[in-house]
C-alpha positions, 0 to 999 in steps of 0.5 A: 398161570404159575402158582404164587411163590411161597412167602419169604421167611420173616421173624414175627417178633422183629416185624411186630416191634418194627410195626409198633415203633412205626406207629409211634413214629407217626405220632411225633410227625403228626405233632410236628405238623399239627400241635399248636406249639410244635414250631415255638416250644421244645416239648422236652423243656422242663420249664415250659412242657407238660407231663403229657407233652413231654411223654408224647415227645419222649416216647417217640425216642424209641423209634429211630434207634430201634428202626436203625437197629432192626435194619442192621438185624435184617441185613444179618438175616439176609446174609444167611440167605445170600452170599457175601458178594451178593449182600455186599452189592445189594447194600451198596446199591440200596444205600445209595438208593436210600440217600437219593430217596432221602434228598428227593422223595422224603424231603419233598414230603416233609417240606412240600417245596417242589423246588427242593431248596433244602434237602434234609438228612434224617434217618433214611440217610443214616440207614443208607450210610450204614448200608454203605459201611456194611457193604464193606464190613459184611466180609468180616466175621459177625463178631468183629462187626458187633465189636466195632458197633459197640466201640462206636456206640460206646465211644463216640461221646469221647468226641464231645470232649474234643468239641468242648475245647475252647476255640474248637471249630467243627468242619463239614465232616465233623457235622456230617459225622458227629454233631449237627449244628443245623447248618445249611450247606449249599450244594449248588446255587439256591439248593443245599442240605441240612444234617439232622442225623450225623451218621457215625453214631447211627452206623454204630447202632446199625452194626449192633443190630447186625451183630444182634441178628446172630441170635435170630438165626436158625441154629439158635433156639428160642430159649437162648435167644430170649435169655440173650435179649433180656440180659443185653436189655437189662445191661443197657438199662443198668449202664444208663442208670449208673452213668446218668445217675452220677453224670459220669459219661455218655451224654453231652448234657449233665442232668440236675434237679428233675426227672425231666432233666434226667431223661432228657438225653441227646438224640442229635446225635444219639448219645450212648445214654440215649441208645441205652435208654431206648434200645435196652427196653426194645430188646426186652420187648423183642424177648416178650414178643417171642411167643406173643400172638394177638390182634394187636401184634397182628396189626403191628406186623402189617406195618412192620413188614413194609416199613419203607413203604409206610415211612414214605406214605405217612409223611405225604398223608400227614402233610396233605392233611395239614394242607387241608387243615391249613385252608380250613383254619382260614389261612390263605396263599400268602401264608403258605411260605413262612420266612426261615421255616422249612415246611410249607403250609405250616406257619408257627401260629397254626395248630391244635391242642394235644388231644387233636394231635392224638386223634389225627394220629389215630386217623393217619395210622388207620388210613395206612393200614389197608395199603400196607396190608395190600403191599405186604401181601404183594411182596410175599407172593412176588419176586420182582427185583425192585421189591427189595428197594421198596 
């Protein structure tokens, strides 16, 4: 029997941060399926929310932008081990694969509708589109890719002024690229898509991650990397405070009157201020994790080393638990489908208090630990080509 191959080189701090945001991400999705007011109330609405509910929703804002940023960063690190032609081909096929998985496997996990009448374009689709762009852009110097990322992330909110003009009529491309209106686009009779993550600003964040990956290459020492991360993180927070404080630019909805309003920045699409408020602290966390080793980071690393595997499993597990709770709560087969509701087994009247949401979240994350650890170990000692796609 041949000896197992050595584990692939990974960046500990990147895996830990990715794992932490994957854990937090599950909290938001558990809230969607289990909180009593998830289908009837905006948790960020200052008029109806509570401090704990607001925090529960807002803390999960870190997940998507850091997930996408670290995806771009991982591509840069992969580029140091593969030729440009190899990485370009991989990104093309992986990008198309992720889009296919989004409209099939992920949409099914979200809705539990086997007919897939509605396919939902979320973060996996956005990453897939980002990979398609990077398949072309990896031929450019990393500085050019970083510059383009900064331009998109900082400049896409200029399109808000175009959208605000009287009589402006957004087309399909506008909604797919910049600003979602949650419109159902029929692809063929009875089946279509809804865009939740317009791709343009997410591509910008991925390109930022690709450029950031330069400081994680082997010729950059830990001290320089840490200084760069701290400087960039504090700069993004300063940009957020200045632009948001004076309502200058960077978010389509000016704030007024309360801390809730001040922090309620636009996620769909991710505004410049949303990106600064989430990625800035994420960079500071990366710097802090440079030399941090403890039980918490070891556990987080397990989830962060198999993010796609975890992402798929957690949706199916959460929804399966929701189905069980649905019947336990006394609902019947006549309640499975709710008109104008995407998720099956999730009527608006169903749900539990927020403390129960946290309890279910802990159970979900705990259940997924052993499968994720097994798959992480399997990936470290095997080299099948398909492992790069899962």
